[in-house]
Each structure stands twice: as C-alpha cells, then as structure tokens.
C-alpha positions as CSV (number, residue, x, y, z in Angstrom):
1,M,-18.5,21.3,-24.5
2,Q,-22.2,20.7,-25.0
3,R,-25.0,22.9,-24.1
4,S,-27.6,21.4,-21.8
5,G,-30.1,24.2,-21.3
6,K,-30.4,27.7,-20.0
7,S,-30.6,29.3,-16.6
8,N,-32.1,32.5,-15.2
9,R,-29.2,33.0,-12.7
10,A,-28.2,36.6,-12.2
11,H,-25.0,38.0,-13.6
12,R,-21.9,37.3,-11.5
13,A,-18.1,37.2,-11.9
14,P,-16.1,34.0,-12.0
15,A,-15.0,32.7,-8.6
16,L,-11.4,31.9,-7.7
17,I,-10.3,28.5,-6.5
18,E,-9.0,28.3,-2.9
19,S,-5.2,28.0,-2.7
20,L,-4.0,24.4,-2.7
21,E,-1.8,23.4,0.2
22,P,1.0,20.9,-0.3
23,R,-0.1,17.8,1.5
24,I,-0.9,14.1,1.0
25,A,-4.6,13.7,1.6
26,L,-6.5,10.5,0.8
27,S,-9.9,9.1,1.8
28,I,-10.1,8.1,5.4
29,A,-12.6,5.4,4.6
30,P,-11.3,2.0,6.0
31,A,-9.3,0.1,3.5
32,D,-10.2,-3.5,2.6
33,V,-6.6,-4.3,1.7
34,A,-3.4,-2.4,2.5
35,L,0.3,-3.2,2.0
36,A,3.7,-1.5,1.4
37,S,5.6,-2.3,-1.8
38,P,7.9,-0.4,-4.2
39,D,6.6,1.4,-7.2
40,E,8.1,1.2,-10.7
41,S,11.0,3.4,-9.6
42,G,11.8,1.3,-6.5
43,A,10.4,3.9,-4.1
44,Q,8.5,2.4,-1.1
45,C,4.8,3.2,-1.2
46,I,1.5,2.6,0.7
47,W,-1.1,0.9,-1.5
48,E,-4.7,0.8,-0.3
49,L,-7.8,-0.7,-1.8
50,V,-10.7,1.5,-0.7
51,D,-14.2,1.0,-2.2
52,D,-12.8,-1.0,-5.2
53,S,-10.3,1.7,-6.0
54,W,-6.5,1.4,-5.4
55,R,-4.7,4.4,-4.0
56,Q,-1.0,4.9,-3.7
57,V,1.2,7.3,-1.7
58,R,5.0,7.3,-2.0
59,L,6.3,7.4,1.5
60,S,9.2,9.7,0.7
61,D,6.7,12.3,-0.6
62,I,4.9,12.6,2.7
63,P,6.1,15.9,4.3
64,G,8.8,15.4,6.8
65,A,9.9,12.0,5.4
66,P,13.4,11.4,4.2
67,D,14.2,10.7,0.6
68,G,15.5,7.1,1.0
69,I,13.3,4.5,2.7
70,D,14.9,1.1,2.4
71,E,12.1,-1.2,3.7
72,A,8.5,-0.6,4.6
73,I,5.4,-2.4,5.9
74,A,1.8,-1.4,6.1
75,W,-1.1,-2.9,8.1
76,I,-4.7,-2.3,9.0
77,D,-5.8,-1.9,12.6
78,P,-8.4,-4.6,13.1
79,D,-10.4,-2.4,15.6
80,D,-11.0,0.7,13.6
81,G,-9.8,-0.1,10.1
82,Q,-7.1,2.6,10.1
83,T,-4.1,2.0,7.9
84,F,-0.6,2.5,9.4
85,A,2.9,2.1,7.8
86,A,6.4,2.0,9.1
87,G,9.7,2.3,7.3
88,I,13.5,1.8,7.8
89,S,15.5,4.8,6.7
90,G,19.0,6.3,7.2
91,D,17.3,8.7,9.7
92,G,15.9,6.0,11.9
93,L,12.6,4.0,12.3
94,L,9.6,5.9,10.9
95,L,5.9,5.6,11.7
96,F,3.4,6.9,9.1
97,T,-0.1,7.7,10.3
98,R,-3.1,9.6,8.9
99,N,-5.1,12.1,10.9
100,E,-8.9,12.7,11.0
101,E,-8.8,14.9,7.9
102,G,-7.1,12.1,5.9
103,I,-3.7,13.8,5.8
104,W,-0.6,11.5,6.1
105,G,2.2,12.5,8.4
106,V,5.4,10.8,9.7
107,R,7.1,10.5,13.1
108,N,10.7,9.4,13.7
109,I,10.2,7.0,16.6
110,Q,13.9,6.7,17.3
111,E,14.4,10.4,17.9
112,S,12.2,10.2,21.0
113,I,14.0,7.2,22.6
114,G,17.6,7.8,23.8
115,G,20.1,5.0,23.1
116,A,17.8,2.9,21.0
117,D,19.5,0.7,18.4
118,W,18.5,0.7,14.8
119,I,16.4,-1.9,13.0
120,M,18.2,-2.4,9.8
121,Q,16.2,-5.3,8.2
122,S,13.2,-7.6,8.4
123,L,10.8,-5.0,9.8
124,H,7.5,-6.5,11.0
125,Y,4.7,-5.4,13.3
126,L,2.8,-7.2,16.0
127,Q,-0.4,-6.3,17.8
128,G,-0.8,-7.9,21.2
129,A,-4.0,-9.1,22.7
130,D,-3.8,-6.1,25.0
131,G,-3.9,-3.7,22.0
132,A,-0.2,-2.7,22.2
133,F,1.7,-2.2,18.9
134,H,5.1,-3.7,18.5
135,L,7.6,-3.1,15.7
136,V,10.3,-5.7,15.6
137,G,13.3,-6.4,13.4
138,L,17.0,-7.2,13.3
139,S,19.9,-4.8,14.0
140,G,23.0,-4.7,11.9
141,S,24.6,-7.2,14.2
142,G,21.6,-9.6,14.1
143,H,20.1,-8.6,17.4
144,L,16.3,-8.9,17.7
145,L,14.9,-5.4,18.5
146,R,11.4,-4.4,19.6
147,Y,9.8,-0.9,19.7
148,T,6.5,-0.9,21.7
149,L,3.6,1.5,22.0
150,A,1.3,0.5,24.9
151,N,-2.4,0.7,24.4
152,G,-3.6,4.2,25.3
153,S,0.0,5.6,25.4
154,D,1.7,8.0,23.1
155,R,5.2,7.1,24.2
156,W,7.3,4.4,22.5
157,T,9.7,2.2,24.4
158,F,12.6,0.1,23.1
159,T,14.0,-3.3,24.0
160,D,17.0,-5.2,22.7
161,I,15.5,-8.7,23.2
162,T,18.7,-10.5,22.3
163,R,20.8,-8.6,24.9
164,R,18.3,-8.1,27.7
165,D,16.3,-11.3,27.6
166,L,18.3,-14.0,25.7
167,E,21.9,-13.3,26.5
168,A,21.3,-12.2,30.1
169,N,19.3,-15.3,30.9
170,G,21.3,-18.1,29.2
171,E,18.8,-18.5,26.3
172,P,20.0,-19.6,22.8
173,T,21.0,-16.7,20.7
174,P,21.0,-18.0,17.1
175,E,22.3,-15.7,14.3
176,L,19.2,-15.2,12.2
177,V,19.6,-14.9,8.4
178,G,17.1,-14.0,5.7
179,G,13.6,-12.7,6.6
180,I,11.8,-13.3,9.9
181,S,8.1,-13.9,10.4
182,V,5.9,-13.0,13.3
183,Y,2.6,-13.9,14.9
184,S,0.6,-13.2,18.1
185,T,-1.9,-15.4,20.0
186,V,-5.3,-14.7,21.6
187,W,-3.7,-15.4,25.0
188,G,-1.2,-12.6,24.5
189,G,1.8,-14.5,23.2
190,L,4.3,-12.7,21.0
191,N,6.4,-14.8,18.6
192,V,9.2,-14.1,16.2
193,I,10.3,-16.9,13.8
194,G,13.6,-17.0,11.9
195,L,16.2,-19.3,10.4
196,D,19.9,-19.6,11.3
197,Q,22.7,-20.2,8.8
198,S,22.1,-24.0,8.8
199,G,18.4,-23.6,8.1
200,R,17.2,-24.5,11.6
201,V,13.9,-22.8,12.5
202,W,14.0,-20.8,15.8
203,G,11.1,-19.3,17.7
204,T,11.8,-16.4,20.0
205,W,8.7,-15.9,22.1
206,W,7.0,-14.5,25.2
207,A,3.7,-15.1,26.9
208,P,2.0,-13.2,29.8
209,G,3.5,-14.2,33.1
210,M,7.0,-15.0,31.7
211,P,9.8,-12.9,33.2
212,H,11.7,-12.7,29.9
213,W,11.6,-13.8,26.3
214,A,12.7,-17.4,25.5
215,C,14.2,-19.0,22.4
216,T,13.3,-22.5,21.1
217,D,14.8,-24.7,18.4
218,L,11.6,-25.6,16.5
219,S,13.4,-27.8,14.1
220,A,14.4,-30.1,17.0
221,A,10.9,-29.8,18.5
222,T,9.4,-31.5,15.4
223,G,11.6,-34.6,16.0
224,T,12.7,-34.5,12.3
225,D,15.3,-31.8,12.4
226,V,13.7,-30.1,9.4
227,R,15.9,-27.4,7.6
228,L,14.5,-24.6,5.5
229,S,16.0,-22.0,3.1
230,G,15.1,-18.3,2.5
231,G,12.0,-16.7,4.0
232,L,9.2,-18.0,6.2
233,T,5.5,-17.4,6.5
234,T,3.1,-18.0,9.4
235,Y,-0.6,-17.9,10.3
236,V,-2.7,-18.7,13.4
237,T,-6.2,-20.1,13.0
238,S,-9.3,-19.6,15.2
239,W,-8.8,-23.0,16.7
240,H,-5.3,-21.9,17.8
241,N,-3.3,-23.9,15.2
242,V,0.0,-22.2,14.5
243,T,1.6,-23.0,11.1
244,I,5.1,-21.9,9.9
245,A,5.8,-22.7,6.3
246,G,9.0,-22.5,4.2
247,V,10.9,-24.2,1.4
248,D,13.7,-26.8,1.9
249,S,16.8,-27.2,-0.1
250,S,15.0,-29.5,-2.6
251,G,12.2,-27.0,-3.2
252,D,9.6,-28.9,-1.2
253,L,7.1,-26.9,0.8
254,R,7.3,-27.8,4.5
255,A,4.8,-26.8,7.1
256,I,5.8,-26.9,10.8
257,W,2.7,-26.7,12.9
258,W,1.4,-26.7,16.5
259,V,-1.9,-27.0,18.4
260,P,-2.3,-26.5,22.2
261,E,-2.6,-30.2,22.9
262,F,0.9,-30.7,21.6
263,S,2.3,-28.8,24.6
264,G,6.0,-28.3,23.8
265,N,6.1,-30.5,20.7
266,W,5.6,-29.5,17.1
267,A,4.7,-31.5,13.9
268,Q,5.9,-31.1,10.4
269,T,4.3,-32.0,7.0
270,N,6.0,-32.1,3.6
271,M,3.2,-30.5,1.6
272,T,4.9,-31.3,-1.8
273,D,5.2,-35.0,-1.0
274,E,1.8,-35.3,0.7
275,F,-0.3,-33.4,-1.8
276,G,1.8,-33.2,-5.0
277,G,3.1,-30.1,-6.7
278,A,6.2,-28.7,-8.2
279,A,9.4,-27.5,-6.5
280,F,9.1,-23.9,-5.2
281,E,11.6,-21.1,-5.4
282,T,13.3,-20.5,-2.0
283,G,12.5,-17.4,-0.1
284,N,9.3,-16.6,-1.9
285,V,6.4,-18.0,0.2
286,M,3.3,-16.4,1.6
287,S,0.2,-17.5,3.5
288,F,-3.2,-16.1,4.4
289,M,-6.6,-17.1,5.8
290,S,-10.1,-16.5,4.5
291,A,-13.0,-15.1,6.6
292,W,-14.6,-18.6,6.8
293,G,-11.4,-20.3,8.1
294,G,-9.9,-21.3,4.8
295,L,-6.1,-21.8,4.8
296,N,-3.7,-20.9,1.9
297,I,0.0,-21.3,1.5
298,G,1.6,-20.3,-1.8
299,G,4.9,-19.9,-3.6
300,V,6.5,-19.7,-7.1
301,D,7.0,-22.7,-9.3
302,E,10.8,-23.0,-9.7
303,A,10.5,-24.3,-13.3
304,T,7.7,-22.2,-14.8
305,G,7.5,-19.0,-12.6
306,E,3.8,-19.6,-11.9
307,V,2.3,-18.7,-8.5
308,L,1.0,-22.0,-7.0
309,V,-1.3,-22.1,-3.9
310,Y,-2.1,-25.0,-1.6
311,W,-5.5,-24.4,-0.2
312,W,-7.9,-26.0,2.3
313,A,-11.4,-25.1,3.5
314,P,-13.5,-26.5,6.4
315,G,-15.0,-29.8,5.3
316,M,-12.2,-30.7,3.0
317,T,-10.3,-34.0,3.7
318,S,-7.2,-33.0,1.8
319,W,-5.4,-29.9,0.5
320,G,-6.0,-28.7,-3.1
321,L,-3.4,-27.1,-5.4
322,V,-4.0,-24.4,-8.0
323,S,-2.0,-22.2,-10.4
324,L,-3.2,-18.6,-10.0
325,H,-1.6,-17.8,-13.4
326,Q,-3.9,-20.3,-15.0
327,L,-7.0,-19.2,-13.0
328,V,-6.6,-15.6,-14.2
329,G,-5.6,-16.6,-17.7
330,V,-2.1,-15.3,-18.0
331,E,1.3,-16.9,-18.9
332,A,4.1,-16.6,-16.4
333,G,6.2,-14.7,-18.9
334,D,3.5,-12.2,-19.7
335,I,3.7,-10.3,-16.4
336,G,7.4,-10.7,-15.6
337,Q,9.3,-12.5,-12.9
338,V,7.7,-12.6,-9.5
339,T,10.2,-11.2,-7.0
340,S,8.0,-11.1,-3.9
341,L,4.6,-12.4,-2.8
342,D,2.0,-11.3,-0.2
343,G,-1.2,-13.0,0.7
344,I,-4.0,-11.1,2.3
345,G,-7.5,-11.9,3.4
346,G,-9.3,-8.6,2.9
347,R,-11.6,-7.0,5.3
348,D,-14.4,-7.3,2.7
349,G,-13.9,-11.1,2.6
350,S,-11.8,-11.1,-0.6
351,L,-8.8,-13.3,-1.1
352,N,-5.8,-11.5,-2.5
353,V,-2.4,-12.7,-3.7
354,I,-0.3,-9.6,-4.6
355,A,3.1,-9.9,-6.3
356,T,5.9,-7.5,-7.2
357,V,7.0,-8.5,-10.7
358,N,10.1,-7.5,-12.6
359,D,9.5,-7.2,-16.4
360,D,12.9,-6.5,-18.0
361,G,13.9,-4.1,-15.2
362,D,10.5,-2.5,-14.8
363,L,8.8,-3.1,-11.5
364,A,5.0,-3.5,-11.2
365,L,2.5,-4.6,-8.6
366,V,-0.1,-7.1,-9.7
367,R,-3.0,-8.9,-8.0
368,A,-5.0,-12.1,-8.3
369,H,-8.2,-11.8,-6.3
370,W,-11.4,-13.7,-5.5
371,T,-14.7,-12.6,-4.0
372,V,-17.8,-14.4,-3.1
373,E,-19.8,-12.2,-5.5
374,S,-17.7,-13.1,-8.5
375,N,-16.8,-16.6,-7.4
376,Q,-13.8,-16.6,-9.7
377,W,-10.2,-15.5,-9.6
378,Q,-9.4,-12.3,-11.6
379,G,-6.2,-10.5,-12.4
380,E,-5.3,-6.8,-12.0
381,D,-2.3,-4.6,-12.6
382,I,-2.4,-2.4,-9.5
383,S,0.4,-0.2,-10.8
384,A,-1.6,0.8,-13.8
385,V,-4.9,1.6,-12.1
386,A,-3.9,3.1,-8.7
387,I,-4.7,6.7,-8.1
388,R,-1.4,8.3,-7.1
389,G,-1.1,11.1,-4.6
390,E,-4.6,12.1,-5.2
391,E,-5.9,15.3,-3.6
392,L,-9.6,16.2,-3.3
393,W,-11.1,19.5,-2.4
394,G,-14.7,20.6,-2.3
395,V,-14.8,24.3,-3.1
396,E,-17.8,26.6,-2.3
397,D,-17.8,29.5,-4.7
398,G,-20.2,31.7,-2.7
399,Y,-23.0,31.3,-5.2
400,G,-24.3,27.9,-4.2
401,Y,-22.1,26.0,-6.5
402,D,-19.9,23.3,-5.1
403,Y,-17.2,22.2,-7.4
404,S,-14.9,19.2,-6.8
405,Y,-11.4,19.2,-8.2
406,S,-9.1,16.2,-8.4
407,Y,-5.8,15.6,-10.0
408,D,-3.7,12.5,-10.4
409,H,0.0,13.3,-10.2
410,L,-0.2,16.6,-12.0
411,Y,3.4,17.0,-11.1
412,E,4.6,13.5,-11.9
413,D,8.4,13.8,-11.7
414,S,8.2,17.2,-10.1
415,F,6.6,16.0,-6.9
416,D,9.5,17.1,-4.7
417,S,9.3,20.6,-6.1
418,Y,5.5,20.6,-5.5
419,M,5.9,19.7,-1.9
420,Q,8.6,22.3,-1.2
421,D,7.4,25.3,-3.2
422,Q,4.3,27.2,-2.1
423,L,4.5,29.1,-5.4
424,L,2.9,26.2,-7.2
425,A,-0.3,26.5,-5.2
426,Q,-0.5,30.2,-6.3
427,Q,0.1,29.2,-10.0
428,I,-2.6,26.6,-9.9
429,E,-5.0,29.2,-8.5
430,Q,-4.0,31.7,-11.3
431,Y,-4.4,29.0,-13.9
432,F,-8.0,28.2,-13.1
433,A,-8.8,31.9,-12.5
434,A,-7.5,32.6,-16.0
435,M,-9.6,29.8,-17.4
436,Y,-12.7,31.1,-15.6
437,A,-12.1,34.6,-17.0
438,A,-11.6,33.2,-20.5
439,Y,-14.9,31.3,-20.3
440,A,-16.8,34.4,-19.1
441,A,-15.2,36.6,-21.8
442,Y,-15.7,34.1,-24.6
443,Y,-19.4,33.5,-24.0
444,A,-19.9,37.3,-23.5
445,G,-18.4,37.9,-27.0
446,S,-15.5,40.0,-25.7
447,Y,-12.8,37.4,-25.6
448,S,-9.4,37.7,-27.4
449,G,-6.7,35.2,-26.8
450,D,-5.6,31.6,-27.4
451,W,-7.7,29.6,-24.9
452,F,-10.2,28.5,-27.5
453,D,-8.5,28.7,-30.8
454,D,-8.0,25.5,-32.9
455,S,-4.4,25.0,-31.9
456,F,-5.0,25.1,-28.2
457,W,-8.5,24.1,-27.2
458,F,-10.5,22.2,-29.8
459,D,-7.7,19.9,-30.7
460,R,-7.3,19.0,-27.0
461,G,-10.4,17.1,-26.3
462,Y,-13.3,19.3,-27.5
463,Q,-16.3,17.1,-28.3
464,G,-19.5,18.2,-30.1
465,E,-20.5,21.3,-31.9
466,Y,-20.1,24.7,-30.4
467,E,-23.2,26.7,-30.0
468,A,-22.8,30.2,-28.7
469,P,-25.2,31.2,-25.9
470,E,-28.0,33.7,-26.6
471,D,-27.4,35.8,-23.6
472,D,-25.2,38.9,-24.2
473,D,-23.4,38.7,-20.9
474,G,-22.7,35.0,-21.1
475,Y,-23.9,34.2,-17.6
476,G,-27.4,32.8,-18.5
477,Y,-25.9,29.7,-19.9
478,S,-26.1,26.3,-18.2
479,G,-24.1,23.3,-19.5
480,D,-21.5,20.7,-18.8
481,V,-17.9,21.5,-19.4
482,S,-15.0,19.1,-19.2
483,F,-11.6,18.7,-20.5
484,A,-8.6,16.3,-20.1
485,N,-5.4,17.8,-21.5
486,S,-1.7,17.0,-21.5
487,Y,0.6,19.8,-22.6
488,Q,4.0,21.2,-21.9
489,S,3.2,24.8,-21.4
490,S,0.4,27.3,-21.4
491,S,0.6,30.9,-22.6
492,S,-2.4,31.8,-20.4
493,I,0.0,31.7,-17.4
494,S,2.7,34.2,-16.9
495,S,5.9,33.2,-18.6
496,G,8.6,31.7,-16.4
497,S,6.0,30.3,-14.0
498,L,6.6,26.9,-12.5
499,L,3.5,25.4,-14.2
500,S,4.4,26.6,-17.6
501,Q,7.8,24.8,-17.4
502,M,6.5,21.4,-16.3
503,S,4.4,18.6,-17.8
504,Y,1.0,19.2,-16.4
505,N,-1.5,16.3,-16.6
506,S,-4.9,17.4,-15.3
507,Y,-8.5,16.5,-15.2
508,F,-11.1,19.1,-14.4
509,N,-14.8,18.5,-14.3
510,M,-17.5,21.2,-13.7
511,T,-21.2,20.4,-13.7
512,D,-24.1,22.8,-13.9
513,S,-21.7,25.4,-15.1
514,P,-22.8,29.1,-15.1
515,W,-21.0,29.4,-18.5
C-alpha cells in the first residue's frame, strides 16, 4: 500500500460489492484459436486464445452439464467468430454455446430427438456450404450417425447414415476402426473418411443432388491399394485439392489426394520416401493450412518423440521438413510424451501446433506457434498460463467509482460446491464488505482487529512503508491498494463459513481508492 496523494472527496461509507452469481462468463470477443482438450486431471475443457490470452473452461463445470464427458470438440464459426463445443456423455450428445453476455450454457441435443442413436466415439463437426451444422460420429455398433442443425433453424434432426443410406441402397458398409476425419467442399459436399480393420481408406460422402450418401474405397481408387494405421487427417485447399494423410505399417507418412480433374480417381504420395524423414508413430497425425495457402502435415518421430512437420508454401518446388522441438529449443523428453496433436491456422494468421503431453502421469497442453510479426516459432505451456473459469464484473459503487474484480479459480478443487451453493456468493460479499469496513476504520484511527497486524496483513504481500493519512475520518485519502494472498482461513469472516474452510486464492485490485 503506497500513498499517491490526497483527495477532497466528501465523507462516505464503504460500498458493498454486488452478489456474485454462479456462472461461467468469459469474454465474448472472437477467439483466434479454439480447441477442446483434457486438463491435467483428464477433464474435457474448452481452450480459447483471445487477444493473446488463453482462457479455459471445464465443460463439466458449466451449469447443467453432467460430471463425465468422455470426448469433446470445439470449433470457431467462420462467419461470426463464435466458439462452439460439443461433447459425448453418458447423458447423450451435448452442445455448448455462449450467449450475448458471454455466459456458457449446455443443451442435450438427444433429448429433443426421439429415437436418436448415441454417438459413442470419433465426434466431429462439419459446416456445409449452406451454413448448416453437422455433428457426426460412430455409434457403439460402428454406424455412422449425423445430427444436423439447418441454417436458420433451432431444431436438430438425426440420421443413421449407415442404416438409411448405405445399407438400404446397397452401398458398402465397412466397419470403421480408430478415429475418423471429415471435410466439406465449396460445392456443398460432405465427407467422412475412415479406416477399416485391414487399413483400407473409405470415404462416405454426399453432394447436392444425390438421393443418398455413397461409400467409396479410396485405397482402391488410388490404384495402389494403400493401407494405413491409426488416425487420419484431412484438408481442402482453395484450389479444391483434397488431401487425406495417415501413417502406414512401416511408419511412412502417406498422402492420398484428389483434384477435380481426376474425376473418380485418386493419387497417393509416400511423403517419407519422396521428401525424407523419420518413421512416424501411428495414429498421431495432424494437418492445417496457413492464410496464404501454405500446407502442413505433421506427426511424432517414432524414435525420438519429436514433432515433425512437412510443409509447403506457394512458390516452393518441394516439401520441407522441420522439427518443431528444435525450432522452439526444447528436448523431446523435457515436455513429456506427445499423446495427441492438433494443427490450427489461427484467425489472426498464426500457425499453431498444439499437443497434449503426458509427463510421468501429469497431462499438460503445450503449443508451438508462429506469427508473421515474430517470424519465428515459439513454445508455450498453455496449461500454465491459461486463465481458468475467470469471471469479470464491473461494479458501480454509487459514488462514481467503477471497480473491476477478477479471480482465477478462487475455489480450485471446490468448484462443484461453488456452482451449487448460493451461500458462497453471500460469503464473498461479506468478505469484501468486511475488508472495506476494516480499511475505513483503520485509516480513521478507530480500528481494532487482525486485518492489518503483522501476522495477517503485512506478511502477506505488503509493499512499501505505511504512512497514516492526515484526515481524521480517513476518507480524504487517495492511493493505490492491492494485495495477492493465499490463505486457508480468515477470522474476519464468521466461523464455519464456506470461505473460511477452503483454500481461497484471490487477486483484488482497486485504483483511485477513497481510503
């Protein structure tokens, strides 16, 4: 606490903070990057990069969401920049949206559709050229399922594509294993790509004008009968090239690709043989495009654990190969084992490779990123810097002072109690009210208590020399007051209160204080 001057403001009593409502409210500014990935405990979360700041919301903490969410995805609407998320739970298929006030909510799509089967794995979203949203995935029996929200509608519909379109019309019905991949085309085509047990690549697809979905053996369409293992990744370029990439049984990266002039034929390229490189781990591939048409396909070096990326930009005559570990200056063992990869071309033009890593049982989310401004790759531990469950309030105290309060997981492991117990909001109000009263009494010279004694206050972040104000009433003082404390209990709150029994990590900042 350091004094910064005096004020001639009239005497007044301390204002109370408005009651805090249990909710998940984050900035509604468009995110540059968004994804869903587990936190350190394994709980599925939304992670958003907004104005160079990462923000995280645990999906099960959103009011109305169930505790267990097995798989989740997040995406950004290209039209308005709004972030959405969807998740698979024991209660059904969930859609997470944020309203105009920035408050997250959840809707169980399945509850509104009678007889809809459950997506149990490989959840993905597609946005058609007509603006419709599609959530697709596999049922427990391997059927390809689709939930659709037409553009301008608030009613979801359901289709079992395997039963209604493939089986009913004599189309192949391969049993897909591992993860699927999806893409849409500018002419309105919807495509789901997957592998069968033998490693053959199958495309289940639909285009405007077709009476039903079709299924094509893409391995056979290449003329080489290419076989892949584990997961797949896809991208579609502005010149309508479609590329599907995966790893074969030898660890070679294979690209199966198509352009409109091929008609019904596809080509394949062994990227490892053609451009060099190490064997990749199976099932851990990703791809993304840059704003200027650059192409990127990456995976994990089977021998070293490094993330390697094949890259191409307009004007290049060959693909390049780089190690992101080397570019950001870290050893593979320093950040743990990469368990999943995601590549994202950010809305801000950034290039992002985001990995979930397992370091001796501890999960973390890390990022290698590149921007035009920096012109170099940099590393970042998202889990360490993300703001978690942040809430922001602007509070008008009635005297022309606007205070902003923020806290970062003040409840930590007691989040469920926070969301369920309105009492906590009242205790927070009482806490700050007691602090205000203590300030007023202390500077007026009539204070008696433990708020400012050596054992409570000054040893908890007090900086600078204390100088008592000259005004007898304590209200003619103007200064900056801040504190950042972690403590187990506070005797300034009534004994037995919820706040006094929990670990309360807070940060409070007040400028132009009347105290």
